[in-house]
Every structure is written in C-alpha cells, then in structure tokens.
C-alpha positions in Angstrom: 36.9 6.6 -4.8 37.6 3.6 -7.0 38.3 3.3 -10.7 38.4 6.3 -13.1 38.6 9.9 -11.9 35.3 11.5 -11.0 34.0 13.7 -13.8 32.7 17.2 -13.1 29.2 18.2 -14.1 28.0 14.6 -13.7 24.7 13.0 -12.7 25.2 11.5 -9.3 23.1 8.5 -8.4 22.8 7.6 -4.7 22.7 3.8 -4.0 20.9 2.2 -1.1 22.4 -0.3 1.3 20.2 -3.3 0.6 21.2 -5.5 -2.3 17.8 -6.0 -3.8 17.1 -2.2 -3.8 20.5 -1.6 -5.4 19.8 -4.1 -8.2 16.7 -2.1 -9.0 18.8 1.1 -9.1 21.1 -0.6 -11.5 18.2 -1.1 -13.9 17.6 2.6 -13.7 21.3 3.2 -14.6 20.8 1.1 -17.7 17.8 3.3 -18.5 19.8 6.5 -18.1 22.6 5.0 -20.2 20.2 4.1 -23.0 18.7 7.6 -22.9 22.2 9.2 -23.2 22.1 10.8 -19.8 25.6 11.1 -18.2 28.3 11.0 -17.2 27.1 8.9 -14.3 28.7 8.7 -10.9 27.4 6.1 -8.5 27.9 6.6 -4.8 26.8 5.0 -1.6 27.6 2.0 0.7 30.6 0.1 -0.4 28.8 -3.3 -0.6 26.3 -2.2 -3.2 28.5 0.4 -5.0 31.0 -2.4 -5.7 28.4 -4.1 -7.9 28.7 -1.3 -10.4 32.5 -0.6 -10.2 34.2 -1.7 -13.4 31.0 -2.1 -15.4 29.5 -0.1 -18.2 26.8 1.2 -15.8 28.8 4.1 -14.4 31.7 6.4 -15.3 33.0 6.4 -11.7 32.0 5.0 -8.3 32.5 6.6 -4.9 32.0 4.2 -1.9 31.1 5.8 1.4 33.6 5.9 4.2 31.5 5.1 7.3 28.1 6.7 7.4 28.6 10.3 6.1 26.6 13.2 7.4 24.5 15.3 5.0 27.1 18.0 5.3 30.0 15.7 4.3 27.9 14.4 1.4 27.1 18.0 0.4 30.9 18.8 0.3 31.5 15.9 -2.0 28.8 16.9 -4.4 29.9 20.6 -4.3 33.6 19.8 -4.8 32.8 17.8 -8.0 30.2 20.3 -9.2 27.4 17.7 -9.6 24.9 18.7 -12.3 22.1 16.7 -10.8 21.4 14.2 -8.0 19.2 11.2 -8.4 18.5 9.7 -4.9 15.8 7.1 -4.6 16.7 5.6 -1.2 13.8 6.6 1.1 16.1 8.8 3.3 16.3 12.5 4.0 20.2 12.6 3.9 20.9 12.5 0.2 18.1 14.9 -0.7 19.2 17.4 2.0 22.9 17.0 0.9 22.1 17.8 -2.7 20.1 20.9 -1.5 22.9 22.1 0.7 25.4 21.6 -2.2 23.1 23.7 -4.5 22.9 20.9 -7.0 20.7 22.4 -9.8 18.5 19.3 -10.3 17.5 17.0 -7.5 15.3 14.0 -8.2 13.9 11.5 -5.7 10.8 10.3 -3.9 9.2 12.5 -1.3 9.1 10.1 1.6 11.1 11.0 4.8 10.4 14.7 4.1 12.9 14.6 1.2 10.4 16.0 -1.3 10.7 19.6 0.0 14.4 19.5 -1.1 13.8 18.0 -4.5 13.3 19.8 -7.8 11.6 16.7 -9.3 9.8 14.5 -6.9 6.8 12.2 -6.4 5.4 9.7 -3.9 6.6 6.1 -3.7 4.2 4.5 -1.2 1.1 6.6 -1.6 1.2 7.2 -5.3 -0.1 5.2 -8.2 0.3 1.4 -8.0 2.8 -0.7 -10.0 6.2 -2.2 -9.8 8.8 -0.1 -7.8 10.8 0.5 -11.0 7.8 2.1 -12.6 7.3 4.3 -9.5 10.9 5.5 -9.8 10.5 6.1 -13.5 7.5 8.3 -12.9 9.8 10.7 -11.0 12.4 10.7 -13.8 9.6 11.4 -16.4 9.1 14.8 -14.7 12.6 15.7 -16.0 12.7 13.6 -19.1 9.2 13.0 -20.4 10.2 10.8 -23.3 12.0 8.2 -21.3 11.2 4.6 -22.5 10.2 1.7 -20.3 12.8 0.5 -17.8 14.9 -2.1 -19.8 16.2 -5.4 -18.6 19.5 -4.8 -16.7 21.4 -7.8 -18.2 24.0 -7.5 -15.5 27.5 -8.6 -16.5 29.7 -8.7 -13.4 33.3 -7.4 -13.8 34.8 -10.7 -12.7 34.9 -14.2 -14.0 34.4 -17.4 -11.9 36.2 -20.7 -12.3 33.0 -22.6 -13.2 32.6 -26.4 -13.0 32.5 -28.5 -16.1 29.0 -29.9 -15.3 25.6 -28.2 -15.2 24.6 -26.6 -11.9 21.8 -24.8 -10.2 22.3 -21.9 -7.7 20.6 -22.1 -4.3 20.3 -18.9 -2.2 19.0 -19.9 1.3 19.7 -16.6 3.1 17.1 -14.1 4.2 17.1 -10.8 6.0 14.4 -11.9 8.5 13.4 -15.4 9.7 9.9 -15.3 8.2 11.3 -15.0 4.7 13.4 -18.1 4.9 12.3 -21.4 3.2 13.3 -24.1 5.7 16.9 -25.3 5.5 15.7 -28.9 5.4 13.7 -28.1 2.3 16.8 -26.6 0.6 18.8 -29.6 1.6 16.1 -31.9 0.1 16.1 -29.8 -3.1 19.9 -30.2 -3.3 19.5 -34.0 -3.1 16.9 -33.9 -5.9 19.2 -31.8 -8.0 22.0 -34.2 -7.4 19.8 -37.2 -8.4 19.0 -35.4 -11.6 22.7 -35.0 -12.4 22.9 -31.3 -11.5 25.4 -29.8 -9.1 23.8 -27.6 -6.3 25.8 -24.5 -5.8 25.0 -22.5 -2.6 25.5 -18.8 -2.6 25.3 -16.4 0.3 27.1 -13.9 2.5 30.1 -14.5 4.8 27.8 -14.9 7.8 26.0 -17.8 6.0 28.9 -20.2 5.7 27.4 -22.7 8.1 24.0 -22.4 6.4 25.7 -23.1 3.1 27.3 -26.2 4.4 24.0 -27.5 5.8 22.3 -27.0 2.4 25.2 -28.2 0.2 25.8 -31.4 2.1 28.1 -34.0 0.6 27.0 -33.4 -3.0 26.9 -29.7 -3.3 29.3 -26.8 -3.5 29.3 -24.1 -0.8 30.2 -20.7 -2.2 28.8 -18.6 0.6 31.2 -15.8 1.4 32.0 -14.9 -2.2 31.9 -11.2 -3.1 28.6 -10.2 -4.8 30.2 -9.8 -8.2 31.7 -13.3 -8.0 28.3 -14.7 -6.9 26.8 -13.0 -9.9 29.3 -14.7 -12.2 28.1 -18.0 -10.8 24.5 -17.0 -11.4 25.2 -16.1 -15.0 26.6 -19.6 -15.7 23.8 -21.5 -14.0 20.8 -23.3 -15.4 18.5 -21.8 -12.8 18.5 -20.1 -9.4 16.2 -20.6 -6.4 16.1 -18.2 -3.5 14.0 -16.5 -0.9 12.5 -13.0 -1.0 16.1 -11.7 -0.9 18.6 -9.5 -2.6 20.3 -12.5 -4.2 17.1 -13.5 -6.0 17.0 -10.0 -7.5 20.6 -10.3 -8.6 20.1 -13.7 -10.2 17.1 -12.3 -12.1 19.1 -9.3 -13.3 21.8 -11.7 -14.6 19.2 -13.2 -16.9 19.2 -16.5 -15.0 15.9 -18.4 -14.8 15.0 -17.4 -11.2 12.4 -18.9 -8.8 11.7 -16.7 -5.8 10.0 -18.3 -2.8 7.7 -15.9 -1.0 6.1 -16.3 2.4 4.7 -13.3 4.4 5.3 -10.5 1.9 3.3 -9.5 -1.2 5.7 -9.9 -4.1 3.8 -7.4 -6.3 5.8 -4.3 -6.5 9.1 -5.9 -5.5 9.1 -8.9 -7.8 12.6 -9.6 -9.2 13.0 -7.9 -12.6 14.3 -10.2 -15.3 13.2 -12.1 -18.5 12.7 -15.5 -16.7 11.3 -14.9 -13.2 8.7 -17.0 -11.4 7.3 -16.6 -7.9 6.1 -19.5 -5.8 3.8 -18.5 -3.0 0.9 -20.2 -1.2 -2.5 -18.7 -1.9 -4.6 -20.8 0.5 -3.8 -19.2 3.8 -6.0 -16.4 5.2 -3.1 -14.8 7.0 -1.2 -13.8 3.9 0.3 -11.4 3.3 1.0 -10.6 6.9 4.3 -8.8 6.5 5.7 -10.0 9.8 9.4 -10.6 10.5 8.6 -13.6 12.7 5.8 -16.0 12.0 3.4 -16.4 15.0 2.0 -19.7 13.7 3.5 -23.0 14.6 5.5 -24.5 11.8 5.5 -21.3 9.6 3.0 -22.9 7.2 3.3 -20.3 4.4 6.9 -21.4 3.5 6.9 -24.9 5.2 4.0 -25.8 2.9 6.0 -25.2 -0.3 7.6 -28.6 -0.9 11.0 -29.4 -2.5 9.1 -31.4 -5.1 7.1 -28.4 -6.2 10.3 -26.3 -6.6 12.0 -29.1 -8.5 9.0 -29.3 -10.8 9.4 -25.6 -11.6 13.1 -26.1 -12.3 12.3 -29.1 -14.6 10.0 -26.8 -16.6 13.0 -24.6 -17.4 15.2 -27.6 -18.3 12.7 -29.3 -20.6 
C-alpha cells in the first residue's frame, strides 16, 4: 500500500495494466467523485496505479505485488471489508475475487465469464455501440441510474517538472505493436519542422524507448524517455501540443487537456479515441485494407502510416497555434 491508510467499507476500483485503459478508468474515478461515491480505493498493477497515488482521484492506492491470484485478491478485499468492487478489466480474476470475498456489490463487464460473478454487469464488445467510456457507464447506471455523462478527467499529476523557458511540443513515438508506429523518420522530420518554427521538440516514452527518443530528438530536441508517467504528464500539461501514435501516452496527453493529435494506422479509433477537450485523429481514409487490426503490416512500406506526412501533422499543430 502507498499513501493514506486503506479505509474500510470503501469502493474498490480495479485498474488494468495498459496505460490507455487506465486513463479511461481515471475518467470514471472523476465521475464517481462528482457523484459523491466513495471512499475510493484504487488497486492493480503498480505502473498504472501510481498515476492515481497522491491525486484527488482516490483515497488510497494499493499496487499489486507480482500477479496476485484470485484468492489473494479476495483476502485483500475481505480484510478491508470492501463495500463494492468495480472491475472493468476484461478479466475473470477481479470478478471472481470479489465474489469469493463476498463483496456485496460487484460491477463489471461480462466478458471472460466474469458476468456470472457480478451483481451489476453488461456486455462490452457485443452490447450497444459507442465510446468505451459510455459502455462502462452503462454498467454503472444499473446501480446509479442518475449518473451524469462521464466528465473530462483534467488530470493533474502529483509531481512538477522543471520545464524549459521556451514553448515546446511533446512527441510520443512509442507503440505497443509495430503496425501502430508512425515512422521514426517522420517523427524526426516533424521535430526539425518544430525546431524551424522556434518550438522545442520534447520526446516522451518509456525506459525501453531511450534510443528511439534520441533518434527522434536529434540535435535540436530534448529526450525525456524513461521519465515516470506522472512526470511525463507534467511535461504534457505544460506543452503547446502533443503528437503520438495509437498509444497510452496519447490518451494521457488528452486527459491532461493538452491539444493532442493521435496518428492511427490499422485500428479503428472510434470507441478508443483519446478523451479530452482538444483531440484530433489523423488517419488515411483512401486504403481499402483499413481498418485491418493487424499487429504487423503485410504490405510493403506500411502505407497507412507512411502516407501521413510530417507536413500534414505540422499543419494540424499550426492550426492549434494560430
């Protein structure tokens, strides 16, 4: 556990391991806060739970130690007498754990056989269409029928960054699979265009993306790959704009209120578009193969992302600056 003591009789919200999914869950935390539902305990993988620790989104956070079994998770819920469990990761473990712990109210989607263990449940993939946040909200409406629309998260990280004294734009070139990555050469060309415009390119990413960050930043940019997520978010909040792939960092930038341009290739952005007040999606519409949903592009040159030019991206950024 980190931060304040864990309150008894709380609402426990299970976090997923992917950053983008966790950012969506953070918007639901904001909704629960505004509805006066609490106290709130956020638990799950340390990487994503740390986004919430020290913020106004939760009263306590409990990061996992390793990958706990449903029985270990149930003991934790039972020991702290959880009043309810909200678990939207599409996994059986948290739903089963809440059932084993005899948590009175158990809310989540019914994929992975989890629905039979929930008191309030609904489909995610096979249900009504709409953004993923609305699909989650439909489940919560079964318990709280007067819930308003999901609000803008307005994420304020619990840390401050030593920001430069010149305007800058964040670039996030990392991607979970190769087919989602805009070419490194395009990012580098965009960095050069930003520099020519008098803007500092700041590259954000995980520890494994240090070399990628150096390749994109070049001689004129700043490579901040490897920063903790909360520190990366502090950089995002201070930036004029952010450009990223279909990735968790694009979701985080949008949640910070930063004008965010998300570059999409093989995936349909529809239900997973980053949620924020200034979000734009750039995707080719002239290819019959889209959306293919593949992790690796079978076509030479990966045309769906190769065909989005640095000049097109720069033009979108200029629109926000004008």
